[in-house]
C-alpha positions in Angstrom: 40.8 26.1 -4.4 42.9 29.0 -2.9 41.7 30.6 0.3 41.2 33.8 0.1 40.9 36.3 3.2 37.7 38.3 3.7 38.3 42.1 3.0 38.3 44.4 5.9 36.4 47.3 5.6 36.4 50.5 7.1 33.4 51.4 9.6 31.7 54.1 6.6 32.2 51.3 4.2 30.8 48.8 6.5 27.6 51.2 6.9 27.0 51.9 3.3 27.3 48.1 2.6 24.5 47.4 5.4 22.4 50.3 3.6 22.6 48.2 0.3 21.1 45.4 2.2 17.2 45.0 1.2 14.7 42.8 2.4 14.1 39.4 0.5 11.4 38.9 -2.1 11.1 35.4 -1.5 11.3 33.0 1.5 11.4 28.7 1.8 9.5 27.8 5.3 8.3 24.8 6.6 4.8 24.4 8.0 2.3 21.8 9.6 2.9 18.6 11.4 3.9 16.9 7.9 7.1 19.2 7.8 5.8 20.2 4.3 8.3 22.8 2.2 7.2 26.1 0.3 8.5 29.0 -1.6 6.4 32.0 -0.9 6.6 35.4 -1.6 7.2 38.4 0.7 6.6 41.9 0.9 7.5 43.4 4.3 10.4 45.3 5.1 12.0 43.7 8.1 15.3 42.0 7.2 14.2 37.9 7.9 16.7 35.3 9.2 16.8 31.7 9.1 14.4 30.5 12.2 12.3 33.3 12.4 8.1 32.3 12.5 6.0 33.5 10.3 2.6 33.7 9.6 1.8 32.5 6.2 -0.9 31.8 4.4 -1.4 28.7 2.8 -4.3 26.3 0.8 -5.3 24.9 4.3 -5.5 28.8 5.9 -3.5 30.5 7.9 -1.0 28.9 9.9 2.6 29.1 12.0 5.7 28.4 9.4 9.2 28.7 10.1 11.7 30.0 7.5 14.9 27.9 6.4 16.5 30.3 3.5 16.1 32.9 1.3 16.2 32.1 -2.8 16.7 36.1 -3.7 20.3 37.4 -4.1 19.4 40.7 -2.5 19.1 39.4 0.6 22.4 39.4 2.3 22.5 36.6 4.2 25.2 33.8 4.4 22.6 31.3 4.2 20.8 32.1 0.9 21.0 29.5 -2.0 19.7 30.1 -5.5 16.8 29.1 -6.9 17.9 26.6 -9.2 20.1 25.1 -6.2 16.9 24.5 -4.4 15.4 22.9 -7.4 18.2 20.9 -7.7 18.1 19.5 -4.1 14.3 19.0 -4.2 14.6 17.0 -7.8 17.4 14.6 -6.0 15.4 14.1 -2.9 12.3 13.3 -4.6 11.4 14.8 -7.8 7.4 14.8 -7.6 7.0 13.4 -4.5 8.4 15.8 -2.8 5.8 17.9 -0.5 7.4 21.1 -2.1 5.2 24.4 -3.1 4.9 27.6 -4.1 0.7 28.6 -3.1 0.9 30.7 -0.7 2.3 34.4 0.9 4.1 35.5 3.9 1.6 37.9 5.9 3.5 39.2 8.6 6.5 38.1 11.0 4.9 36.1 13.5 4.2 38.3 17.2 4.4 37.2 20.9 0.8 36.5 21.1 1.0 34.6 18.0 3.1 32.3 19.8 1.6 31.7 22.9 -1.9 31.4 20.6 -0.1 28.2 19.1 1.0 27.0 22.5 -2.8 27.5 23.7 -3.9 25.2 20.8 -1.3 22.7 21.0 -2.6 22.0 24.7 -6.1 21.5 23.7 -4.8 18.3 21.6 -5.7 16.0 24.3 -9.3 16.9 24.5 -9.8 16.3 20.4 -8.6 13.2 20.5 -10.3 11.9 23.3 -13.9 12.9 21.9 -12.6 11.7 18.2 -11.9 8.1 19.6 -15.2 8.0 21.6 -17.1 8.9 18.7 -14.9 6.1 16.7 -15.7 3.7 19.5 -19.1 4.5 19.3 -19.4 3.9 15.4 -17.1 1.1 15.4 -14.9 1.9 12.9 -11.6 -0.1 12.2 -8.9 2.7 12.6 -6.8 4.0 14.5 -6.5 8.4 15.2 -2.7 8.6 15.6 -2.1 12.7 15.6 -4.5 16.3 15.7 -3.7 19.5 14.2 -5.3 22.7 14.5 -4.5 25.9 12.8 -3.8 28.9 14.3 -6.8 30.2 12.7 -8.9 27.7 14.7 -10.7 27.3 11.6 -9.7 24.2 10.6 -8.7 21.0 12.8 -7.1 18.0 10.4 -7.1 14.5 12.1 -4.7 11.6 11.0 -5.1 8.1 11.6 -3.7 4.6 10.1 -6.4 1.5 8.6 -5.8 -1.3 6.6 -8.4 -0.7 4.5 -10.6 2.2 3.3 -12.8 3.9 5.5 -16.3 5.9 5.2 -16.2 8.3 7.7 -19.1 10.9 6.9 -20.6 10.5 9.7 -17.8 10.9 12.1 -16.7 13.7 10.0 -20.5 15.4 10.7 -20.9 14.4 14.0 -17.0 16.2 15.0 -18.0 19.2 13.0 -21.3 19.5 14.6 -19.0 19.5 18.1 -16.4 21.2 17.5 -18.1 23.9 15.2 -15.2 24.0 12.9 -14.1 22.4 9.2 -12.8 18.9 10.1 -10.1 17.1 7.6 -9.4 13.5 8.2 -6.3 12.4 6.4 -5.1 8.5 6.4 -1.4 8.0 6.7 0.8 4.9 6.2 3.0 3.3 8.7 6.4 5.5 8.5 4.2 8.7 8.2 3.1 7.6 11.7 6.1 7.4 13.0 7.0 10.8 11.3 3.9 12.1 13.5 4.6 10.7 16.8 7.8 9.0 17.1 10.9 11.0 18.4 14.4 9.3 18.8 16.0 6.1 17.1 18.1 3.5 18.6 21.5 5.7 16.9 20.4 8.5 19.4 19.6 10.7 16.8 15.7 11.9 15.8 13.7 9.7 13.4 15.3 10.4 10.0 11.2 10.7 8.8 11.1 13.2 11.6 14.3 15.1 11.0 14.7 15.7 7.4 13.4 12.9 4.9 10.6 14.1 3.6 10.1 11.5 0.0 9.7 8.0 2.3 10.7 5.3 -0.2 10.2 1.4 0.3 13.5 -0.5 1.5 14.3 -3.9 0.1 15.6 -6.6 1.8 18.3 -7.4 -0.3 19.8 -4.1 1.1 19.2 -5.9 4.7 21.2 -9.2 3.8 24.3 -7.1 2.3 24.3 -4.8 4.9 23.8 -6.7 8.1 25.4 -10.2 8.9 21.8 -10.9 11.5 18.1 -10.8 9.6 16.7 -10.1 13.5 13.9 -7.8 12.7 14.3 -6.2 16.2 17.6 -4.8 14.8 17.0 -3.9 11.6 13.4 -2.5 12.1 12.5 0.8 13.2 10.0 2.8 14.8 7.3 2.0 12.3 8.1 -1.6 12.2 9.3 -1.1 8.8 12.9 -1.7 7.7 15.1 1.1 8.9 15.5 3.9 5.9 19.0 4.3 7.0 19.8 1.1 5.4 19.0 2.6 1.6 21.9 5.2 2.2 24.6 3.5 2.0 23.2 0.9 -0.4 25.5 2.2 -3.2 27.9 2.2 -1.1 28.1 -1.5 0.1 27.2 -2.5 -3.8 30.0 -0.9 -5.2 32.7 -2.5 -2.6 30.7 -6.0 -2.9 31.4 -5.8 -6.7 35.5 -5.8 -5.9 35.2 -9.2 -4.1 35.4 -12.5 -5.5 32.5 -14.9 -5.3 32.5 -18.1 -3.3 34.2 -21.3 -4.6 36.8 -18.7 -6.7 39.9 -19.9 -7.7 42.3 -17.1 -6.5 46.2 -16.5 -6.2 47.6 -15.5 -2.7 50.7 -14.7 -1.5 51.0 -18.7 0.0 49.8 -20.2 -3.2 46.4 -20.9 -4.8 43.1 -21.6 -3.5 39.3 -21.1 -2.9 37.2 -18.6 -1.9 35.3 -19.8 1.4 33.8 -16.3 2.7 34.6 -12.7 2.6 33.7 -9.3 4.5 32.0 -6.2 2.2 33.2 -3.4 5.0 36.7 -4.5 5.9 37.5 -6.1 2.5 38.6 -9.2 3.6 38.4 -12.7 2.1 38.7 -16.0 3.4 41.1 -18.1 1.5 41.4 -22.2 1.8 44.5 -22.8 0.6 45.4 -26.1 -1.7 48.2 -27.0 0.3 47.8 -28.2 3.8 43.8 -27.2 3.8 44.8 -24.1 5.6 42.3 -21.2 6.1 43.5 -17.8 6.0 42.4 -13.9 5.7 43.9 -11.8 2.7 43.3 -8.3 1.9 41.3 -8.1 -1.7 44.2 -5.8 -3.2 46.9 -8.8 -2.3 44.7 -11.7 -4.3 44.7 -12.5 -7.8 41.8 -14.3 -9.4 42.1 -17.3 -11.7 40.5 -18.0 -14.7 38.8 -21.6 -13.7 36.6 -20.1 -11.1 34.1 -22.4 -9.2 31.5 -21.8 -12.2 33.5 -22.7 -15.0 34.5 -25.8 -13.1 30.6 -26.9 -12.3 30.3 -26.7 -16.0 33.2 -28.6 -17.0 31.9 -31.4 -14.6 28.4 -31.3 -16.3 29.8 -31.3 -19.3 32.2 -34.3 -18.4 29.3 -36.0 -16.9 27.2 -35.8 -20.2 30.1 -37.4 -21.7 30.1 -40.5 -19.8 26.3 -41.2 -20.4 25.8 -44.4 -22.7 25.4 -43.3 -25.9 23.2 -46.5 -26.9 20.6 -45.3 -24.4 17.3 -44.4 -26.2 15.8 -41.1 -24.8 12.5 -40.9 -23.9 10.1 -39.6 -26.6 8.3 -36.2 -26.3 4.7 -36.4 -25.1 2.2 -35.0 -27.9 0.0 -32.4 -27.3 -3.4 -33.5 -26.6 -6.3 -33.2 -29.3 -3.4 -33.9 -32.3 -2.9 -37.2 -34.0 0.4 -39.7 -33.2 2.5 -39.6 -35.8 3.8 -43.5 -36.9 7.0 -43.3 -35.0 5.4 -42.3 -32.2 2.8 -45.1 -32.0 4.2 -48.3 -30.2 2.9 -51.8 -30.3 2.5 -54.2 -27.6 6.1 -55.4 -27.1 7.7 -51.8 -27.4 8.7 -52.0 -31.0 7.6 -49.1 -33.4 4.3 -49.4 -35.2 6.1 -48.7 -38.4 7.9 -51.9 -38.0 4.9 -53.9 -37.3 3.4 -52.6 -40.1 6.3 -54.2 -42.6 6.4 -57.3 -41.2 2.8 -58.3 -40.6 0.5 -56.7 -42.9 -2.7 -55.9 -42.3 -5.2 -58.8 -43.8 -8.4 -56.4 -42.4 -7.7 -53.4 -44.6 -9.1 -53.6 -48.4 -6.2 -54.0 -50.6 -5.5 -50.6 -53.3 -6.0 -50.8 -56.9 -2.8 -50.1 -59.2 -5.4 -47.5 -60.6 -6.3 -45.6 -57.4 -4.4 -42.8 -55.9 -1.2 -44.1 -53.3 -2.6 -42.0 -50.6 -3.7 -42.9 -47.0 -7.1 -44.6 -48.1 -10.4 -44.1 -45.9 -10.3 -47.3 -44.7 -7.1 -47.5 -43.7 -7.1 -44.4 -41.8 -10.0 -45.8 -39.6 -8.2 -48.9 -39.0 -5.1 -47.0 -38.0 -7.1 -44.8 -35.3 -8.6 -48.0 -33.7 -5.1 -49.6 -33.5 -3.9 -46.4 -31.6 -7.0 -46.2 -29.6 -6.8 -50.1 -28.8 -2.8 -49.2 -28.0 -3.4 -46.6 -25.6 -5.7 -48.0 -23.6 -3.3 -51.3 -23.1 -0.9 -48.6 -22.0 -3.4 -47.4 -19.6 -4.3 -50.7 -18.3 -7.6 -51.0 -19.6 -7.1 -54.2 -21.9 -5.9 -54.7 -25.5 -9.7 -54.2 -27.2 -8.9 -56.4 -30.3 -11.7 -58.7 -31.3 -10.8 -62.1 -29.9 -10.1 -60.7 -26.2 -13.5 -60.1 -25.1 -12.4 -58.8 -21.3 -11.9 -54.9 -23.0 -11.4 -53.0 -26.1 -14.7 -52.0 -28.1 -15.9 -55.5 -28.3 -15.4 -56.3 -24.2 -19.7 -57.1 -24.6 -19.7 -58.8 -27.4 -19.2 -62.5 -28.1 -17.1 -63.2 -31.2 -17.4 -66.5 -33.4 -20.1 -69.1 -34.0 -22.6 -69.6 -30.7 -21.8 -73.1 -28.6 -23.8 -75.8 -29.9 -25.3 -78.2 -27.7 -23.0 -81.4 -28.4 
């Protein structure tokens, strides 16, 4: 896009342009300890600028706010943005989770008396915190008081606290309201919100992201830390809140895109010095450490100077596994599948004492105890044969478990373990 010079106006033209400027109709402000954003209407006749202190009315009450920008085209400010651009920014920064509201109104521009009054209110926080902690200790509540915020109208005090579980603080609110004679609000926050309220600087030398500009505190996965850091030392990848640093999420997409360009470990590549296998790689520098086949020498190459070969390490492992399967003897009988409990066994799943299938035993040695079927009867399973077959199966299962054969001639186990077979012994 070509750069065009600014138009040079005469004094009369500049005075006419200034007279055309009108006060903004809507302004975007930031207010509260949690740095909430609101777009409010403005009915004043003063031309506002970025950073102007304003007195606004919100759902919480009357409080002090700071103007960020305007969203109307008639303000004449170079920092103005269109409302669509503001909504697009909110959508990209968190969407519905972004702390944005349009409920409220700008009352007036803050005066020197308003700023001095807000300073006196902030100096009284120590007394509020000490009194609240005494009551918490007396009631023995498992909570930690973090910060206290009082509005400039002096009709509401907000106590921010952290706790692992839900707290029944009705008695605490009742006693604090009776002592301070204002409306008391208890608000529970997490570890990241605690850092937003009390933290100042991070190890990089800048203000904490959550305190400076970050509005939606999304969780950070350990995968991002593993990809971006060479060490997983908690003291080096944790922020002031004790959790993983929020800045790990900023470059996650860049690291992921660079990582996809690198070959995996044990992959076969072709270099200027011959073929080799990948040993390691670096994401930011885009260097690949290769062990050459000739001389087993290790050398680093840029990813642009190597070429991936089709038979990578994964294909080699698959070929090796296939060769091992083919080298296995064919005569080896696979283990039979274990039947499901409660279902009867098939004939091919039942084995005799010597390990042969039950079908072969029945063919070589017919069962003489079973009644003979007549030719006129159907050829299906007889009821007597079914009962005898079930008995044989139970005996074989007990013998496999070590409980004995269970036949009639073995009194040591089975169904006839407590019985005597044959005629009683004679006195001769």
